[in-house]
C-alpha positions as CSV (number, residue, x, y, z in Angstrom):
1,X,125.8,69.1,66.0
2,X,124.6,69.0,62.4
3,X,127.0,66.4,60.9
4,X,128.0,66.6,57.2
5,X,126.0,69.3,55.4
6,X,125.9,70.5,51.8
7,X,127.6,73.8,51.2
8,X,124.3,75.7,50.8
9,X,123.1,74.5,54.2
10,X,126.4,75.6,55.8
11,X,126.1,79.0,54.2
12,X,122.5,79.3,55.5
13,X,123.7,78.5,59.0
14,X,126.4,81.2,58.8
15,X,123.8,83.7,57.5
16,X,121.4,83.0,60.3
17,X,124.1,83.5,63.0
18,X,125.1,86.7,64.8
19,X,128.6,85.5,65.7
20,X,130.8,82.4,65.4
21,X,132.2,80.9,68.6
22,X,134.8,78.1,68.7
23,X,136.9,78.1,71.8
24,X,139.4,75.5,70.6
25,X,143.1,75.1,71.3
26,X,143.7,72.7,68.4
27,X,142.6,74.5,65.2
28,X,145.8,74.3,63.2
29,X,144.5,76.3,60.3
30,X,141.0,77.5,61.4
31,X,139.2,77.1,58.1
32,X,135.8,77.5,59.9
33,X,137.0,80.8,61.4
34,X,137.8,82.0,57.9
35,X,134.5,80.8,56.5
36,X,132.6,82.6,59.3
37,X,134.6,85.8,58.8
38,X,133.9,85.7,55.1
39,X,130.2,85.4,56.0
40,X,130.5,88.6,58.0
41,X,130.5,87.1,61.5
42,X,132.7,88.3,64.4
43,X,134.7,85.4,65.7
44,X,135.1,84.4,69.4
45,X,137.7,81.9,70.6
46,X,140.8,81.2,72.4
47,X,144.0,83.0,71.5
48,X,145.5,79.7,70.4
49,X,146.1,77.7,67.2
50,X,145.8,79.8,64.1
51,X,143.0,82.2,65.3
52,X,145.5,84.9,66.4
53,X,146.8,85.0,62.8
54,X,143.3,85.2,61.3
55,X,141.7,87.8,63.5
56,X,142.8,90.5,65.9
57,X,141.1,90.9,69.3
58,X,138.8,93.8,69.2
59,X,139.1,94.2,65.5
60,X,137.5,91.2,63.8
61,X,136.5,89.3,66.9
62,X,137.1,88.7,70.6
63,X,140.1,86.5,71.5
64,X,140.6,85.2,75.0
65,X,143.3,83.4,76.9
66,X,142.8,79.6,76.6
67,X,140.5,78.3,79.3
68,X,139.2,81.8,80.4
69,X,135.6,80.7,80.8
70,X,134.6,83.9,82.6
71,X,136.1,86.0,79.8
72,X,134.3,83.8,77.2
73,X,131.0,84.4,79.0
74,X,131.7,88.1,79.2
75,X,132.6,88.3,75.5
76,X,129.4,86.5,74.5
77,X,127.5,88.8,76.7
78,X,129.0,91.9,75.1
79,X,128.2,90.6,71.6
80,X,124.6,89.6,72.6
81,X,124.0,93.1,74.1
82,X,125.7,95.3,71.5
83,X,124.4,95.0,67.9
84,X,126.7,97.8,66.8
85,X,129.8,96.0,68.1
86,X,128.7,92.8,66.3
87,X,128.2,94.7,63.1
88,X,131.6,96.5,63.4
89,X,133.5,93.3,64.1
90,X,131.6,91.4,61.5
91,X,132.2,93.9,58.8
92,X,135.9,94.0,59.6
93,X,136.0,90.2,59.7
94,X,134.5,90.0,56.2
95,X,137.0,92.6,54.8
96,X,139.9,90.7,56.3
97,X,138.7,87.3,55.1
98,X,137.9,88.5,51.6
99,X,141.4,90.0,51.3
100,X,143.0,86.6,51.8
101,X,143.8,84.4,48.7
102,X,141.3,81.8,47.7
103,X,142.2,78.1,47.7
104,X,142.7,78.4,43.9
105,X,145.0,81.4,44.3
106,X,146.9,79.7,47.1
107,X,147.4,76.5,45.0
108,X,148.6,78.6,42.1
109,X,151.2,80.4,44.3
110,X,152.3,77.1,45.8
111,X,152.8,75.4,42.4
112,X,154.5,78.5,40.9
113,X,157.0,78.4,43.8
114,X,157.6,74.7,43.2
115,X,158.1,75.3,39.4
116,X,160.5,78.1,40.2
117,X,162.5,76.0,42.6
118,X,162.7,73.1,40.1
119,X,163.7,75.4,37.2
120,X,166.5,77.0,39.4
121,X,167.9,73.5,40.0
């Protein structure tokens, strides 16, 4: 556990990692998954919360049934033993993450929709 970190330190941690693992059932948006994917990391976690909408199993990461500890261990073993798989999933993860709108673009779309609704009224 690192506690609060400056953005540069977080980026350095992602860069030093081979994969991002967060088996959580309560990630309503999953910002950290998106950050890790944008850093080119394959993601590993439960098929719960928002992760199934951010990454596809076998394409950008490895998603498992919630609570499947044996499956989680096997997935981590696969990634540890297979550099080509890590690279393939990580590259796909980066492409998918970078295709998503930025926070600024999302805010612009949100406020444009609000303006349009107000104008129609």
